[in-house]
C-alpha positions as CSV (number, residue, x, y, z in Angstrom):
1,X,-4.7,78.0,-74.7
2,X,-7.9,77.7,-72.2
3,X,-10.3,75.0,-73.3
4,X,-13.8,75.1,-71.5
5,X,-15.9,72.2,-71.2
6,X,-19.8,72.2,-71.7
7,X,-20.6,72.7,-67.9
8,X,-18.6,76.0,-68.0
9,X,-20.1,77.3,-71.5
10,X,-23.7,76.2,-70.3
11,X,-23.2,78.4,-67.2
12,X,-21.9,81.4,-68.7
13,X,-24.8,80.8,-70.9
14,X,-27.1,80.8,-68.2
15,X,-26.0,83.9,-66.4
16,X,-26.1,85.7,-69.8
17,X,-29.7,84.8,-70.4
18,X,-30.5,85.3,-66.1
19,X,-28.7,88.7,-66.2
20,X,-30.5,89.8,-69.5
21,X,-33.8,88.9,-68.1
22,X,-33.6,90.8,-65.0
23,X,-32.1,93.8,-66.9
24,X,-35.0,93.7,-69.1
25,X,-37.5,93.6,-65.5
26,X,-36.0,96.7,-63.7
27,X,-36.2,98.9,-66.3
28,X,-39.3,100.4,-66.2
29,X,-39.8,104.3,-66.4
30,X,-43.5,104.6,-66.4
31,X,-45.7,104.8,-63.3
32,X,-48.9,103.2,-63.0
33,X,-52.5,104.6,-63.5
34,X,-54.6,104.9,-60.9
35,X,-58.3,104.9,-60.6
36,X,-58.4,108.2,-59.6
37,X,-56.3,109.3,-62.8
38,X,-57.9,112.3,-64.7
39,X,-57.1,110.1,-68.0
40,X,-59.4,107.0,-66.2
41,X,-62.2,109.9,-65.9
42,X,-61.9,111.3,-69.1
43,X,-61.9,107.8,-70.8
44,X,-64.9,106.5,-69.0
45,X,-66.8,109.8,-70.0
46,X,-66.0,108.5,-73.7
47,X,-67.9,105.5,-73.5
48,X,-70.7,104.6,-75.2
49,X,-73.2,103.5,-73.1
50,X,-76.7,102.0,-74.0
51,X,-78.6,103.2,-70.5
52,X,-79.5,100.1,-69.9
53,X,-78.5,98.1,-67.2
54,X,-79.8,94.3,-66.1
55,X,-79.5,92.6,-62.4
56,X,-78.1,89.2,-62.2
57,X,-79.1,87.3,-58.7
58,X,-75.7,84.7,-58.4
59,X,-75.6,81.8,-55.9
60,X,-72.7,80.1,-55.7
61,X,-72.5,76.1,-55.7
62,X,-70.0,73.5,-55.6
63,X,-69.2,72.0,-59.2
64,X,-70.0,68.4,-59.8
65,X,-68.5,66.3,-62.6
66,X,-71.1,65.1,-65.1
67,X,-69.8,61.8,-64.4
68,X,-71.0,59.8,-61.9
């Protein structure tokens, strides 16, 4: 009877976990939705809008800590 030590068992577990992670990542069959997709235009047309917009001026500044 063959005996397995802890390292062999750990390697087998890591191999099984890695294989399952990789197989989960490569099974995507759906395509990504592009901004020009008609579904995006349809959702935009159905979105509720107030008709009001506001303009803000943003200026980038260096962040300073409150403590000296």
